[in-house]
py3Dmol code that shows the C-alpha trace and the ligand (Angstrom):
import py3Dmol

protein = """\
ATOM      1  CA  MET A   1      23.404  18.271  12.748  1.00  0.00           C
ATOM      2  CA  THR A   2      20.780  15.969  11.250  1.00  0.00           C
ATOM      3  CA  GLY A   3      20.109  15.862   7.548  1.00  0.00           C
ATOM      4  CA  ARG A   4      16.924  16.625   5.690  1.00  0.00           C
ATOM      5  CA  PHE A   5      14.448  13.863   4.897  1.00  0.00           C
ATOM      6  CA  ILE A   6      12.349  14.555   1.780  1.00  0.00           C
ATOM      7  CA  THR A   7       9.678  12.169   0.489  1.00  0.00           C
ATOM      8  CA  PHE A   8       7.771  11.948  -2.773  1.00  0.00           C
ATOM      9  CA  GLU A   9       4.235  10.766  -3.016  1.00  0.00           C
ATOM     10  CA  GLY A  10       1.192  10.445  -5.244  1.00  0.00           C
ATOM     11  CA  ILE A  11      -0.930   7.879  -7.065  1.00  0.00           C
ATOM     12  CA  ASP A  12       0.722   5.661  -9.695  1.00  0.00           C
ATOM     13  CA  GLY A  13       1.152   7.713 -12.880  1.00  0.00           C
ATOM     14  CA  ALA A  14       1.486  11.080 -11.181  1.00  0.00           C
ATOM     15  CA  GLY A  15       4.965  11.522 -12.703  1.00  0.00           C
ATOM     16  CA  LYS A  16       7.094  11.830  -9.699  1.00  0.00           C
ATOM     17  CA  SER A  17      10.247   9.954 -10.904  1.00  0.00           C
ATOM     18  CA  THR A  18      11.305  12.678 -13.254  1.00  0.00           C
ATOM     19  CA  HIS A  19      11.103  15.320 -10.547  1.00  0.00           C
ATOM     20  CA  ILE A  20      12.967  13.276  -7.913  1.00  0.00           C
ATOM     21  CA  GLU A  21      15.955  13.332 -10.415  1.00  0.00           C
ATOM     22  CA  ARG A  22      15.559  17.069 -10.775  1.00  0.00           C
ATOM     23  CA  VAL A  23      15.468  17.680  -7.018  1.00  0.00           C
ATOM     24  CA  ALA A  24      18.586  15.495  -6.640  1.00  0.00           C
ATOM     25  CA  GLN A  25      20.352  17.563  -9.276  1.00  0.00           C
ATOM     26  CA  HIS A  26      19.307  20.826  -7.727  1.00  0.00           C
ATOM     27  CA  LEU A  27      20.526  19.846  -4.242  1.00  0.00           C
ATOM     28  CA  ARG A  28      23.820  18.339  -5.603  1.00  0.00           C
ATOM     29  CA  GLU A  29      24.566  21.627  -7.412  1.00  0.00           C
ATOM     30  CA  ARG A  30      24.304  23.272  -3.983  1.00  0.00           C
ATOM     31  CA  GLY A  31      26.856  20.895  -2.684  1.00  0.00           C
ATOM     32  CA  GLY A  32      24.699  18.573  -0.563  1.00  0.00           C
ATOM     33  CA  SER A  33      25.509  14.971   0.127  1.00  0.00           C
ATOM     34  CA  LEU A  34      22.583  12.919  -0.973  1.00  0.00           C
ATOM     35  CA  VAL A  35      21.090   9.471  -0.609  1.00  0.00           C
ATOM     36  CA  GLN A  36      18.419   8.477  -3.059  1.00  0.00           C
ATOM     37  CA  THR A  37      16.178   5.563  -2.126  1.00  0.00           C
ATOM     38  CA  ARG A  38      12.691   4.116  -2.474  1.00  0.00           C
ATOM     39  CA  GLU A  39       9.924   2.232  -0.717  1.00  0.00           C
ATOM     40  CA  PRO A  40       9.016  -0.476  -0.509  1.00  0.00           C
ATOM     41  CA  GLY A  41      12.777  -1.227  -0.768  1.00  0.00           C
ATOM     42  CA  GLY A  42      16.055   0.476  -0.206  1.00  0.00           C
ATOM     43  CA  THR A  43      17.787  -2.486   1.492  1.00  0.00           C
ATOM     44  CA  THR A  44      18.411  -6.094   0.350  1.00  0.00           C
ATOM     45  CA  LEU A  45      15.682  -7.353   2.644  1.00  0.00           C
ATOM     46  CA  ALA A  46      13.200  -4.649   1.759  1.00  0.00           C
ATOM     47  CA  GLU A  47      13.751  -5.122  -1.940  1.00  0.00           C
ATOM     48  CA  SER A  48      12.908  -8.806  -1.487  1.00  0.00           C
ATOM     49  CA  LEU A  49       9.758  -7.829   0.395  1.00  0.00           C
ATOM     50  CA  ARG A  50       8.979  -5.345  -2.498  1.00  0.00           C
ATOM     51  CA  THR A  51       9.035  -8.184  -4.984  1.00  0.00           C
ATOM     52  CA  LEU A  52       6.586 -10.196  -2.926  1.00  0.00           C
ATOM     53  CA  PHE A  53       4.441  -7.217  -2.262  1.00  0.00           C
ATOM     54  CA  LEU A  54       4.139  -6.235  -5.937  1.00  0.00           C
ATOM     55  CA  HIS A  55       3.480  -9.650  -7.399  1.00  0.00           C
ATOM     56  CA  GLN A  56       1.589 -11.815  -4.885  1.00  0.00           C
ATOM     57  CA  ASP A  57      -2.057 -11.395  -3.943  1.00  0.00           C
ATOM     58  CA  MET A  58      -2.689 -10.630  -0.270  1.00  0.00           C
ATOM     59  CA  ASP A  59      -5.134  -8.797   1.937  1.00  0.00           C
ATOM     60  CA  GLY A  60      -4.751  -5.168   3.236  1.00  0.00           C
ATOM     61  CA  LEU A  61      -3.331  -6.156   6.591  1.00  0.00           C
ATOM     62  CA  THR A  62      -0.769  -8.386   5.052  1.00  0.00           C
ATOM     63  CA  GLU A  63       0.167  -5.599   2.680  1.00  0.00           C
ATOM     64  CA  ALA A  64       0.528  -3.181   5.661  1.00  0.00           C
ATOM     65  CA  LEU A  65       2.604  -5.546   7.681  1.00  0.00           C
ATOM     66  CA  LEU A  66       4.899  -6.207   4.740  1.00  0.00           C
ATOM     67  CA  VAL A  67       5.495  -2.564   3.812  1.00  0.00           C
ATOM     68  CA  PHE A  68       6.058  -1.574   7.438  1.00  0.00           C
ATOM     69  CA  ALA A  69       8.532  -4.538   7.858  1.00  0.00           C
ATOM     70  CA  ALA A  70      10.340  -3.345   4.856  1.00  0.00           C
ATOM     71  CA  ARG A  71      10.294   0.250   6.195  1.00  0.00           C
ATOM     72  CA  ARG A  72      11.686  -0.810   9.571  1.00  0.00           C
ATOM     73  CA  ASP A  73      14.748  -2.393   7.874  1.00  0.00           C
ATOM     74  CA  HIS A  74      15.093   0.654   5.588  1.00  0.00           C
ATOM     75  CA  VAL A  75      14.842   3.233   8.369  1.00  0.00           C
ATOM     76  CA  GLN A  76      17.365   1.311  10.584  1.00  0.00           C
ATOM     77  CA  ARG A  77      19.945   0.563   7.913  1.00  0.00           C
ATOM     78  CA  VAL A  78      19.779   3.479   5.557  1.00  0.00           C
ATOM     79  CA  ILE A  79      17.527   6.484   6.470  1.00  0.00           C
ATOM     80  CA  ALA A  80      18.460   7.007  10.136  1.00  0.00           C
ATOM     81  CA  PRO A  81      22.221   6.547   9.639  1.00  0.00           C
ATOM     82  CA  ALA A  82      22.298   8.933   6.637  1.00  0.00           C
ATOM     83  CA  LEU A  83      20.382  11.552   8.552  1.00  0.00           C
ATOM     84  CA  ALA A  84      22.684  11.206  11.480  1.00  0.00           C
ATOM     85  CA  LEU A  85      25.613  11.967   9.123  1.00  0.00           C
ATOM     86  CA  GLY A  86      23.907  15.119   8.005  1.00  0.00           C
ATOM     87  CA  GLN A  87      23.036  13.783   4.552  1.00  0.00           C
ATOM     88  CA  THR A  88      19.869  14.676   2.673  1.00  0.00           C
ATOM     89  CA  VAL A  89      17.640  11.588   2.045  1.00  0.00           C
ATOM     90  CA  LEU A  90      15.324  11.601  -0.986  1.00  0.00           C
ATOM     91  CA  CYS A  91      12.794   8.760  -0.680  1.00  0.00           C
ATOM     92  CA  ASP A  92      10.370   7.768  -3.401  1.00  0.00           C
ATOM     93  CA  ARG A  93       7.388   6.942  -1.198  1.00  0.00           C
ATOM     94  CA  PHE A  94       7.310   6.539   2.581  1.00  0.00           C
ATOM     95  CA  THR A  95       4.618   6.037   5.287  1.00  0.00           C
ATOM     96  CA  ASP A  96       2.125   8.360   3.557  1.00  0.00           C
ATOM     97  CA  ALA A  97       1.860   5.743   0.825  1.00  0.00           C
ATOM     98  CA  SER A  98       0.755   3.169   3.415  1.00  0.00           C
ATOM     99  CA  PHE A  99      -1.996   5.503   4.689  1.00  0.00           C
ATOM    100  CA  ALA A 100      -3.018   6.269   1.119  1.00  0.00           C
ATOM    101  CA  TYR A 101      -2.925   2.723  -0.363  1.00  0.00           C
ATOM    102  CA  GLN A 102      -3.531   0.358   2.527  1.00  0.00           C
ATOM    103  CA  GLY A 103      -5.678   2.866   4.466  1.00  0.00           C
ATOM    104  CA  GLY A 104      -7.563   4.669   1.674  1.00  0.00           C
ATOM    105  CA  GLY A 105      -7.288   2.014  -1.033  1.00  0.00           C
ATOM    106  CA  ARG A 106      -7.714  -1.156   1.087  1.00  0.00           C
ATOM    107  CA  GLY A 107      -9.717   0.252   3.875  1.00  0.00           C
ATOM    108  CA  MET A 108      -7.254  -0.526   6.702  1.00  0.00           C
ATOM    109  CA  ASP A 109      -7.934   1.202   9.986  1.00  0.00           C
ATOM    110  CA  TRP A 110      -6.157   4.564  10.240  1.00  0.00           C
ATOM    111  CA  GLN A 111      -5.229   3.983  13.900  1.00  0.00           C
ATOM    112  CA  VAL A 112      -3.684   0.598  13.214  1.00  0.00           C
ATOM    113  CA  LEU A 113      -1.529   2.271  10.604  1.00  0.00           C
ATOM    114  CA  GLN A 114      -0.639   5.040  13.075  1.00  0.00           C
ATOM    115  CA  THR A 115       0.515   2.439  15.637  1.00  0.00           C
ATOM    116  CA  LEU A 116       2.653   0.630  13.016  1.00  0.00           C
ATOM    117  CA  ALA A 117       4.143   4.010  11.944  1.00  0.00           C
ATOM    118  CA  GLY A 118       4.873   4.917  15.620  1.00  0.00           C
ATOM    119  CA  TRP A 119       6.766   1.610  16.137  1.00  0.00           C
ATOM    120  CA  VAL A 120       8.756   1.779  12.973  1.00  0.00           C
ATOM    121  CA  GLN A 121       9.622   5.479  12.748  1.00  0.00           C
ATOM    122  CA  GLN A 122      10.293   6.198  16.474  1.00  0.00           C
ATOM    123  CA  GLY A 123       9.090   9.756  15.957  1.00  0.00           C
ATOM    124  CA  ARG A 124      11.095  10.541  12.811  1.00  0.00           C
ATOM    125  CA  GLU A 125       8.932  12.176  10.168  1.00  0.00           C
ATOM    126  CA  PRO A 126       9.946  13.540   6.832  1.00  0.00           C
ATOM    127  CA  ASP A 127      10.867  17.273   6.894  1.00  0.00           C
ATOM    128  CA  LEU A 128       9.189  17.808   3.633  1.00  0.00           C
ATOM    129  CA  THR A 129       6.759  15.697   1.524  1.00  0.00           C
ATOM    130  CA  PHE A 130       5.993  16.488  -2.089  1.00  0.00           C
ATOM    131  CA  TRP A 131       2.541  15.250  -2.950  1.00  0.00           C
ATOM    132  CA  PHE A 132       2.119  14.962  -6.744  1.00  0.00           C
ATOM    133  CA  ASP A 133      -1.586  15.266  -6.967  1.00  0.00           C
ATOM    134  CA  VAL A 134      -3.383  14.443 -10.196  1.00  0.00           C
ATOM    135  CA  ASP A 135      -6.746  13.302 -11.387  1.00  0.00           C
ATOM    136  CA  PRO A 136      -6.925   9.453 -11.266  1.00  0.00           C
ATOM    137  CA  GLN A 137      -8.212   9.487 -14.840  1.00  0.00           C
ATOM    138  CA  VAL A 138      -5.219  11.434 -16.144  1.00  0.00           C
ATOM    139  CA  ALA A 139      -2.867   9.164 -14.190  1.00  0.00           C
ATOM    140  CA  ALA A 140      -4.515   6.086 -15.719  1.00  0.00           C
ATOM    141  CA  GLN A 141      -3.907   7.418 -19.222  1.00  0.00           C
ATOM    142  CA  ARG A 142      -0.276   8.157 -18.463  1.00  0.00           C
ATOM    143  CA  ARG A 143       0.244   4.615 -17.010  1.00  0.00           C
ATOM    144  CA  ALA A 144      -1.418   3.053 -20.095  1.00  0.00           C
ATOM    145  CA  GLN A 145       1.163   4.827 -22.251  1.00  0.00           C
ATOM    146  CA  ALA A 146       4.173   4.291 -20.029  1.00  0.00           C
ATOM    147  CA  ARG A 147       4.650   0.678 -19.157  1.00  0.00           C
ATOM    148  CA  GLU A 148       3.228  -2.755 -18.266  1.00  0.00           C
ATOM    149  CA  ALA A 149       1.217  -2.518 -15.048  1.00  0.00           C
ATOM    150  CA  ASP A 150       2.210  -4.269 -11.815  1.00  0.00           C
ATOM    151  CA  ARG A 151      -0.375  -5.681  -9.426  1.00  0.00           C
ATOM    152  CA  LEU A 152      -1.413  -2.403  -7.846  1.00  0.00           C
ATOM    153  CA  GLU A 153      -1.354  -0.400 -11.102  1.00  0.00           C
ATOM    154  CA  GLN A 154      -4.070  -2.579 -12.497  1.00  0.00           C
ATOM    155  CA  LEU A 155      -6.502  -1.445  -9.785  1.00  0.00           C
ATOM    156  CA  ASP A 156      -9.493   0.550 -10.987  1.00  0.00           C
ATOM    157  CA  LEU A 157     -10.400   4.262 -10.815  1.00  0.00           C
ATOM    158  CA  ASP A 158     -12.400   3.939  -7.587  1.00  0.00           C
ATOM    159  CA  PHE A 159      -9.374   2.531  -5.918  1.00  0.00           C
ATOM    160  CA  PHE A 160      -7.125   5.466  -7.014  1.00  0.00           C
ATOM    161  CA  THR A 161      -9.824   7.936  -6.116  1.00  0.00           C
ATOM    162  CA  ARG A 162      -9.754   6.584  -2.528  1.00  0.00           C
ATOM    163  CA  VAL A 163      -5.953   6.669  -2.476  1.00  0.00           C
ATOM    164  CA  ARG A 164      -5.990  10.274  -3.576  1.00  0.00           C
ATOM    165  CA  ALA A 165      -8.539  11.217  -0.894  1.00  0.00           C
ATOM    166  CA  ALA A 166      -6.313   9.546   1.776  1.00  0.00           C
ATOM    167  CA  TYR A 167      -3.344  11.557   0.543  1.00  0.00           C
ATOM    168  CA  ALA A 168      -5.497  14.638   0.900  1.00  0.00           C
ATOM    169  CA  ARG A 169      -6.345  13.642   4.442  1.00  0.00           C
ATOM    170  CA  ARG A 170      -2.677  13.125   5.336  1.00  0.00           C
ATOM    171  CA  ALA A 171      -1.890  16.557   3.793  1.00  0.00           C
ATOM    172  CA  GLU A 172      -4.587  18.080   6.065  1.00  0.00           C
ATOM    173  CA  GLU A 173      -3.154  16.371   9.071  1.00  0.00           C
ATOM    174  CA  ALA A 174       0.320  17.701   8.415  1.00  0.00           C
ATOM    175  CA  PRO A 175       0.035  20.919   6.499  1.00  0.00           C
ATOM    176  CA  MET A 176       3.503  22.170   7.415  1.00  0.00           C
ATOM    177  CA  ARG A 177       5.192  19.010   6.002  1.00  0.00           C
ATOM    178  CA  PHE A 178       3.178  18.609   2.813  1.00  0.00           C
ATOM    179  CA  VAL A 179       3.537  20.538  -0.336  1.00  0.00           C
ATOM    180  CA  ARG A 180       0.810  19.799  -2.861  1.00  0.00           C
ATOM    181  CA  ILE A 181       2.038  19.890  -6.453  1.00  0.00           C
ATOM    182  CA  ASP A 182      -0.428  20.178  -9.296  1.00  0.00           C
ATOM    183  CA  ALA A 183       0.880  17.266 -11.213  1.00  0.00           C
ATOM    184  CA  GLY A 184      -1.758  17.678 -14.007  1.00  0.00           C
ATOM    185  CA  ASP A 185       0.466  20.540 -15.146  1.00  0.00           C
ATOM    186  CA  SER A 186       3.197  20.090 -17.910  1.00  0.00           C
ATOM    187  CA  ILE A 187       6.526  18.544 -16.933  1.00  0.00           C
ATOM    188  CA  ASP A 188       8.195  21.979 -16.887  1.00  0.00           C
ATOM    189  CA  GLY A 189       5.276  23.441 -14.968  1.00  0.00           C
ATOM    190  CA  VAL A 190       5.579  20.721 -12.341  1.00  0.00           C
ATOM    191  CA  GLY A 191       9.312  21.198 -12.224  1.00  0.00           C
ATOM    192  CA  ARG A 192       8.873  24.917 -11.480  1.00  0.00           C
ATOM    193  CA  GLN A 193       6.410  24.229  -8.678  1.00  0.00           C
ATOM    194  CA  VAL A 194       8.910  21.793  -7.065  1.00  0.00           C
ATOM    195  CA  LEU A 195      11.838  24.072  -7.348  1.00  0.00           C
ATOM    196  CA  GLN A 196       9.830  26.889  -5.909  1.00  0.00           C
ATOM    197  CA  ALA A 197       9.031  24.873  -2.832  1.00  0.00           C
ATOM    198  CA  LEU A 198      12.750  24.134  -2.333  1.00  0.00           C
ATOM    199  CA  GLU A 199      13.707  27.770  -2.867  1.00  0.00           C
ATOM    200  CA  ASP A 200      10.987  28.924  -0.434  1.00  0.00           C
ATOM    201  CA  ARG A 201      12.852  26.930   2.237  1.00  0.00           C
ATOM    202  CA  GLY A 202      16.316  28.238   1.128  1.00  0.00           C
ATOM    203  CA  TRP A 203      17.231  24.739   0.035  1.00  0.00           C
TER     204      TRP A 203
END
"""
ligand_1 = """\
25
TYD
P 6.395 2.740 -6.911
O 7.813 2.548 -6.486
O 5.874 4.169 -7.073
O 6.144 1.937 -8.332
P 6.894 2.047 -9.713
O 8.285 1.730 -9.517
O 6.043 1.169 -10.531
O 6.680 3.626 -9.985
O 5.474 2.035 -5.859
C 5.147 0.728 -5.828
C 3.771 0.445 -5.471
O 3.709 0.163 -4.044
C 2.821 1.633 -5.699
O 1.685 1.128 -6.406
C 2.341 2.066 -4.400
C 2.611 0.845 -3.482
N 2.808 1.124 -2.061
C 1.906 0.788 -1.126
O 0.780 0.256 -1.486
N 2.134 0.964 0.217
C 3.347 1.535 0.628
O 3.487 1.764 1.874
C 4.317 1.919 -0.336
C 5.659 2.510 0.047
C 4.014 1.662 -1.632
"""
view = py3Dmol.view(width=600, height=400)
view.addModel(protein, "pdb")
view.setStyle({"model": 0}, {"cartoon": {"style": "trace"}})
view.addModel(ligand_1, "xyz")
view.setStyle({"model": 1}, {"stick": {}})
view.zoomTo()
view.show()
């Protein structure tokens, strides 16, 4: 039996972190064995690439090559082995983020990203993707209150509007896998939407 692969997506400031914890708690209460991880990152090598990615200036193609290199290591060492053991993998961002940020945000060619995804994922897609969708203006206000911005978080409203549109395109391309969460709702409201989606699947 192969485990479930659940990913969490959205623009910076959408508020997904709190809800990843809640999903983990919900699934643990039901007795599941869980792996919680993130991208870029999740292995020693991929975390090193994450540091470079977040703090060095580079063009869109270099970004894409770095995040997919990190993903390759992560899939091979962590995600695929956990799923093979029947564990549930909760991953904070995955390939949809590359389509959204490098594709939508940086204008990288969609087909090039599809080729990279095909090489790296070998046909393995998430079983469920929560897309925390929020107005980029609301997200910017939340970010300003929450923390010091990293390189990508400093980008402007136009950038995040393009990222959001690319998430919408990914959701249209894979409607069975995506669940759109209205992340402009209160924390409790968002939590209810997330739990409902799990309960709809009997998870
Ligand atoms: P995230 O972990 O959400 O940042 P934080 O810990 O600050 O909440 O994501 C890190 C950044 O990397 C985020 O701005 C999105 C970006 N990113 C890409 O541009 N492409 C990718 O493929 C991934 C996975 C992330």
